[in-house]
N, C-alpha and C positions, 0 to 999 in steps of 0.2 A: 719531876715531870709527870703529867698525869698519863694512865698507860689506856684510859680509856676517854672518849670525850663525853665533858659531865654534862655537856646538852646535847642528850640524843637527837632533836629533831635538826640539828646543826649539821650533824654526823649524816643525818640521812638527806638533808639536801644537799650538800657539797659530793656525796657519793651519787645522786643522781646527778648531776653539772656534769661530774668526772665520767658517768658512764654514756652520758650523750655525748660525749666528745670522743667515746670511743666507737659508739653503735653509729653515728649521724643518725639520722631520720628513723624511727622508729613507734611501733603502736606500743598502746598502752599494754597489751596483753605481755608483750616478748618483755618491754622493759622491767613488768613487774616481777619476770624470771629470772630477768638478770640481776636485780637488785633482791631477790629474793624476799620480795614483801606483797602483803597480797593486793587485789588491784586500790581496792576504798583508801588503802594509803598513800600506793603509789601517785593517785588523782590528785591526791590534797596536796600533795608534794610539787607534783607538775602544776596544778591550781597557783600554788604561794610563788613559786618561780616564774611564771607568765604573769603573776600579779605585779611582780617586782622588775620585770621586760627580761629575765634574762632565759627565757623560756620560749618557743611559740609554737602552734598547733597548726598545722596547716586546713586548712578548710576541707578542701576537697580529698584528701587521703587522711584525717584525723590522725594524722603521725605526729610526733613531740620532735623537738630538734634545737640544739640552743640558737639562743638570738645574736646578734653580732656585740650587745651589749658587753658579753665577755672580751670580746675582742679590741672594744675601746676602752676596757679595763688593763690588757695587757698592754696596748699601747700607751696609756698613761701610763703606767710602773715602769716599760722603757726610754720611755721622754725622760723622766727622773734619773736616767744613769748617765750620767753628766759624761762621767767615760767613753759614752759608746761616742756621743757629739765629737770627743777629743780625737778617738782611732778611726771613727768611718772613714774618712779623706786615705789614710795610708792604708787601713784594709782595702778600700776600693782599686789604688796604686798595687797593692800586692798582687790582685785578681788580674789586675791589667798587663801587670810585667810577664806573669807567671803563664797567661792562659787557665787558669787552675781554680777551682772552687776554694775559697776564704772563707773560714769559721772563726769566731771570737766566742767565747765561755766565759761563765763565771763560775767561780768555786763554792758547790754544796752541800757541803758532808761528803758524803765516799763517791758523790757525783757530781759532774760538769753539766750546766745548763745552757744549752747554746742560748746566746742575747741577739747575736747577728749573723746571718747569712750572708757572701759575697757568692754570686753564682757566674760561672764563666759561660759568657753568652758564646765562647768562642768552640766552642764544647756540645755535642750529642747527649754525652752524657751527663745525668744529672744525679747527685747526691740524694738520700732517700732522709738526710737529716733534716729538722725542722725547727724555726726560731722556738725556742717554748719547750721542746725536746730535752732529754736527759741522756747520759753517756756515762757510764761508772767509771773510775778514774783508773780502774785495777787494767782495763783491758784497750786504753786509747792513748794517742800518741800526747792530746791536752794534758789528760791525768797525769802519765809520768813526767810530763815537764813540769807543773806544777809540784809534783811531788818532790822534782829534784833538787828545790829552793827550800824543801821543810828540812825540818830534823828528825833524824832515822824512827824516836819513836811515836813522831805524830805519821810517820807512814806505815809503820807496824798498825797502828790503833785503827787508823782508817781501810788497811787490808782485811784486819780482823773485823770489822763492821761491815763488810762487806760482802753480800753474797757473791764469792767467789762459780762461776760457772764455765764450763769451755764453750764459749760461744763458735769457734770455726777451731779448726784440728790447728791454727795457730795461736791461740788464746793460752797466755802463761797462770798456770794454777797453783805455782808452787812459789814459796815466797823467798826465798833467797835467788832463784832466778828472775823475779821483777825486781829485786835489791841490785842485781846487775844490772841493767836495763837502768836503771834509774842512776846508779854511778856511769854509766855509759852517756849518759841524756848530761850530767854534772861536766863531765870532761870536753863535751863535744858542743854545749851549749844549745842544744836540742836535744828533742823526742822523739822518737819513732812509733807510729802505729803499723807493724807489718801482717795485715791481713787477720788481726786480733777481735777487730768489732765484727768485722765484715768484711767476708770472701770475696777479694777480687778489689780490696780499696787498700790502700796504703797512704798514711797522713807524716807530716814533718811538723813538727808541733814547737812554740817556744812559749815562756811562761810571762804574765808580767804584772810583776809585782803593784800594791795598791800604795800609795802615800806614805803607808807605815814599812814599806818591803816587807810586806805579809804577802805569799804566795795568794795571790785571789783569779788572777783572770789569764788566762792564753788565747794564742790565736795559733789556725793550722793550716795547713795548705794541702786538701783533699785531691787523690786523682785516682783513677784505676789502674791495677797496678802493671799493667802492663806498659803503661807510660809512665809511671813511678820510678823509672828505676832506680839502683846506688848509683849509679852517675848522674842520673835527674835530680837527686838527692841532694849530691855535691854540689850538684848547680845551684839548685834551688837555696840552699843552706844560707849562702851570699846573702840572698835576697832578703829572707827571712830576719835571718838576724841582725843586717843593715835597719830594716825596718822599725823593729825591736830597738835599736839604738835612739833610732830617728824619733819614735814615740817618747821614749824617755829623757829624751834633751829637751822633747817641746810639753811635756804636762805641766 
């Protein structure tokens, strides 16, 4: 695999898109600084993206931002994920039954990508997660749930390839400790995120293997730690395990 993009302009175009996704509406000079490129180069990149319909410029502020064409692309990709159509009713049901936020993720290397989120409208607390965003496997309930279905050499390879950092005081940064949690998940059938990725939030998660029985998806229930007590997790665990069983029986 190439360590450097063989087409430099493509590298710059996508870097511009990714930067705009982070900054929001931005002036040419500010975007040039973000990209570490001169203004003329940045302007050419923006002009190309405007021509293709991926970027727009506000006629009043002269600032640049992404157009909705990016969203159209992501929606088309999500529409192609047949698994999502199959599990959506179950995720909605789980959110109704628990009154909490439910996530569905897909494995991608050392991370999981949120491909669906069912926010609980019974709660005023909103999770910061967004569809399309990523979360590391080592510090998430969904990550541990999928790892519980892997062989140890695969778990070790993911750990070694991850950028391990202590995101919260509860984040596990020792491999042996992490492996203990995986073994606990294997015994229980579900994994936990004990405020390891975000302080004040706990999650319970189960994996959902693909048709070849490979760990590829996971679903989780997230809630504020004050509400997600050990007793509540025990209660919810039966619901999420039943939903996993229903999905697998009907896929």
